[in-house]
N, C-alpha and C positions, 0 to 999 in steps of 0.2 A: 504494500500500500504506500502511496506517495504521501509524504508529509511536507507541509509548507511552513515557513517562518513568516508570521504576520507581524509587521511593524505597525502598531496602531496607536491611537490617542484615545484613552478612556475618559469619557465625559461624565461628571457627576452633576445631576440636576438639582435645583432647589426644591423645597418642600412642595411647591405647586407645579413643578415640571415646566416652568416658564422660561428659565434661563440657566445657562451652564455656570456652575459655581466653581468648578476646577477641572483641569485637564491633566492627565497623567500619562506619560509615554510608557509603552509596554511592548514587549516582543513575546509572542506566543506561538508555539509549535502546534499545529493542528492540521487536520486533513481538509476541512472546509469551513465556510463562514458560520454555520450552525454550531460547530464545535468551538470556534472562537467565542461566540456569544455565551455559550454555556460556561466556558472557562472564565471569562470576564466576570460574569455574574457571581460565580463561586469565589474568585479571588478578591472581589471587592464587596462581598456580602450584600449584593444588590437586593433591593426589595421592590415588590410590585404594589403600586397604589391602585387598589381595585376600584375605588371611587372615581379617581381622576384618569385611570386607565393608562399609566405609564410606568416604566422602570426607573429606578433611582440612578442607574448607570447604563450607559450604552457606549458604543465605540465608533470611531471613524478610521478608515484605512489610510495609512501613509504609503506602505509598499508591501509587496509579498514576493517571496522567492522560494524556490524548491530547495529542500534540505537534502543533501546527499550523504550517503554513508550511513 
């Protein structure tokens, strides 16, 4: 199975999900975007606001490259 190294910026949203409070650079090895999302949520203890329908953390892609070896 091919693995990729995803260079991302993790965004933490305010209590209302209206603005980004902080950005944290990260590099995650994963096979696809869904796995990156799962790992980001676990690493940053992301929570879901069921009333406002948003996650406390999400991510944006900076670059991706295939990991060899």
